[in-house]
C-alpha positions in Angstrom: -4.8 33.7 -13.1 -4.8 33.9 -17.0 -2.4 31.9 -19.1 -1.6 33.5 -22.5 0.1 31.8 -25.2 1.4 33.4 -28.5 2.6 30.8 -31.0 4.9 32.2 -33.7 6.7 30.3 -36.4 9.9 30.3 -34.7 9.0 31.0 -30.9 6.1 30.5 -28.7 5.9 33.1 -25.9 3.7 32.3 -22.7 2.7 34.5 -19.9 0.8 34.5 -16.6 -1.4 37.4 -15.5 -2.8 38.0 -12.1 -5.4 40.6 -13.1 -3.6 43.1 -15.3 -0.3 42.3 -13.9 2.3 40.1 -15.8 3.8 37.8 -13.0 5.5 35.3 -15.2 6.7 34.7 -18.7 8.7 32.1 -20.9 9.9 32.0 -24.4 10.4 28.4 -26.0 11.0 27.2 -29.4 7.9 26.3 -31.6 8.0 22.6 -32.3 5.2 21.8 -34.8 5.5 17.9 -34.5 5.4 17.9 -30.5 2.6 15.9 -29.1 0.2 17.0 -26.4 2.0 15.2 -23.7 5.4 16.6 -24.9 4.1 20.0 -24.5 2.4 19.1 -21.2 5.7 17.9 -19.8 7.5 21.0 -20.9 4.9 23.4 -19.3 4.7 21.4 -16.1 8.5 21.8 -15.9 8.3 25.5 -16.5 5.7 25.9 -13.8 7.6 23.8 -11.5 10.5 26.2 -11.7 8.1 29.2 -10.8 6.1 29.9 -7.9 2.8 29.3 -9.9 0.9 26.0 -9.9 -1.1 24.5 -12.8 -4.3 24.7 -10.5 -3.9 28.5 -10.3 -4.8 28.9 -14.0 -8.4 29.7 -14.4 -8.5 30.9 -18.1 -6.5 30.7 -21.1 -6.1 32.7 -24.4 -4.2 31.6 -27.3 -2.8 33.4 -30.6 -1.5 30.8 -33.1 0.0 31.5 -36.7 0.8 27.8 -36.9 -2.4 26.1 -37.7 -1.4 22.3 -37.0 -0.3 23.3 -33.6 -3.6 24.9 -32.5 -5.4 21.5 -32.3 -2.4 20.3 -30.1 -2.6 23.3 -27.8 -6.4 23.2 -27.5 -6.2 19.4 -26.5 -3.3 20.4 -24.1 -5.6 23.0 -22.3 -8.3 20.4 -21.9 -6.0 17.6 -20.6 -3.7 19.6 -18.3 -5.7 22.5 -17.3 -9.4 21.2 -17.8 -10.1 24.5 -19.6 -11.5 25.5 -23.0 -9.2 28.2 -24.3 -10.1 31.4 -26.1 -8.6 31.3 -29.4 -8.0 34.5 -31.3 -9.7 34.0 -34.6 -12.3 35.8 -36.8 -15.6 36.2 -35.1 -14.2 37.2 -31.6 -14.8 40.6 -30.1 -11.6 43.0 -30.6 -13.2 46.3 -30.2 -11.4 47.4 -33.3 -12.7 47.8 -36.8 -10.6 45.9 -39.5 -10.3 47.5 -42.8 -8.7 44.7 -44.8 -9.9 43.2 -48.0 -10.3 39.8 -46.4 -10.2 40.3 -42.5 -9.7 36.6 -42.0 -6.3 36.8 -43.8 -4.7 39.0 -41.0 -2.6 37.0 -38.7 -3.9 36.8 -35.1 -0.7 38.2 -33.6 -1.1 41.3 -35.8 -4.5 42.0 -34.5 -3.6 41.3 -31.0 -0.7 43.6 -31.2 -2.8 46.4 -32.8 -5.4 46.1 -29.9 -2.8 46.2 -27.2 -0.9 49.1 -28.9 -4.1 51.3 -29.3 -5.1 50.5 -25.7 -1.9 51.7 -24.4 -1.4 54.9 -26.5 -4.7 56.0 -27.8 -3.4 57.5 -31.0 -2.3 56.8 -34.7 0.3 54.1 -34.6 2.6 52.0 -36.7 3.3 48.6 -34.7 6.6 46.9 -35.8 6.9 43.2 -34.8 10.3 41.8 -35.3 9.6 38.1 -35.6 10.2 35.3 -38.3 8.8 38.0 -40.7 8.8 41.7 -39.7 5.4 43.0 -40.0 4.2 46.8 -40.0 0.8 47.4 -39.0 -1.2 50.9 -39.2 -3.9 51.6 -36.7 -5.7 55.3 -37.3 -6.4 57.8 -34.5 -9.8 56.4 -34.3 -8.6 52.9 -33.5 -9.2 51.2 -36.8 -6.9 48.6 -38.4 -6.1 49.4 -41.9 -3.5 46.9 -42.9 0.4 47.0 -43.4 3.4 45.6 -44.7 5.2 42.0 -44.3 9.0 41.8 -44.7 11.4 39.1 -44.4 12.7 38.8 -40.9 16.2 39.5 -39.9 17.0 35.9 -39.1 15.8 34.4 -42.2 17.3 37.0 -44.3 20.6 36.1 -42.7 20.0 32.3 -43.2 19.4 33.1 -46.9 22.6 35.0 -47.1 24.8 32.4 -45.3 23.3 29.7 -47.5 23.7 31.1 -50.8 27.1 32.9 -50.4 29.4 30.0 -49.4 32.4 32.1 -48.8 30.6 34.3 -46.2 30.8 33.1 -42.7 28.0 33.1 -40.0 28.2 36.2 -37.9 26.9 37.3 -34.6 23.9 39.8 -34.7 25.4 42.8 -33.0 25.9 46.4 -33.9 29.3 47.1 -35.5 31.3 50.0 -34.5 31.0 51.8 -37.9 29.0 51.6 -41.0 32.1 51.1 -43.1 33.4 47.7 -42.2 37.2 46.9 -42.4 36.9 43.3 -42.5 34.3 40.7 -43.8 32.6 40.0 -40.4 31.9 43.8 -39.6 31.1 44.5 -43.2 28.4 41.8 -42.9 27.2 43.0 -39.6 26.9 46.6 -40.9 25.0 45.5 -44.0 22.6 43.2 -41.8 22.1 45.7 -38.8 22.2 49.2 -40.5 20.6 47.8 -43.6 17.6 46.4 -41.8 17.3 49.5 -39.7 17.2 51.5 -42.9 14.4 49.1 -44.1 12.4 49.8 -41.2 12.9 53.4 -41.2 11.9 53.7 -44.9 8.9 51.6 -44.5 7.6 53.5 -41.6 8.3 57.0 -43.4 6.4 55.6 -46.5 3.4 54.6 -44.4 3.5 58.2 -42.5 3.5 59.8 -45.9 0.8 57.6 -47.4 -1.6 58.2 -44.3 -0.6 61.9 -43.9 0.0 61.5 -40.3 3.3 61.5 -38.0 2.0 58.2 -36.5 3.9 56.9 -33.4 6.1 54.0 -34.4 6.6 51.3 -31.7 8.2 48.0 -31.8 7.9 44.5 -30.3 9.3 41.0 -30.9 12.3 39.0 -30.2 14.8 41.2 -32.3 13.3 44.7 -31.5 16.0 45.4 -29.0 18.6 45.0 -31.6 17.0 47.5 -34.3 15.0 50.0 -32.2 18.0 51.7 -30.6 19.5 52.6 -34.1 16.4 53.4 -35.8 15.4 56.8 -36.6 11.5 56.3 -36.3 10.8 53.8 -33.7 10.2 55.8 -30.3 9.2 53.0 -28.0 9.7 49.2 -27.5 7.2 47.0 -25.6 8.5 43.5 -25.6 5.2 42.2 -23.8 2.9 43.8 -26.4 1.2 40.7 -27.6 0.9 39.0 -24.4 -0.9 42.3 -23.0 -3.2 42.1 -26.1 -4.1 38.6 -25.4 -5.1 39.6 -21.9 -7.1 42.7 -23.3 -8.9 40.3 -25.8 -9.7 37.7 -23.2 -11.3 40.5 -21.0 -13.5 41.7 -24.0 -14.8 38.0 -24.7 -15.1 36.3 -21.3 
């Protein structure tokens, strides 16, 4: 079995593949100051609650955008699994040309998403990943990564609003009944949810205009379920896209 680990700034998502089938997945909070043993205890407990044993894991692939954590995870893999993991970094085989001014600057998660999306759809794509930041990545019909857009994520945008506007309350991130709010909470929810959906649609439309292609827009990430249903441009959601991409890249590099 293959263990894949995607470390984001806010959450870490892990999955176990048996061949090409995802048989288990977990989402935990990313804790930069956790030690190897603290992560080891956490993972051991997660496995204990499933039907998978640590000894069943034969390979590991890691995508990490939090550099201080990478060393910790590599040590974790050696100590608890006796495995040297595949780390998604410059120099590995992706099977995808990367047309970025400095390819080393592209986040590992963005390349993983791009590879998984093109493998699945085999067409021109815009991948929208709703994470701590919301990223938009354009892949050509020939499977070439051309770059994209990075915007503040929904959660950090809300945190800035709550922090700087002291009279505004914290609100639940749910779709309001109408665009025009009749009270403070619904007005804020409208601005956050419909406003962010408009941001997404606006950027997707601008990318399509720039590349002169009606590229298919797909979404992934923790908050994709919130925005995708009210978006005019997103046509599909795959919450496991990054995990699938890690499996594909592991296959190409083992």
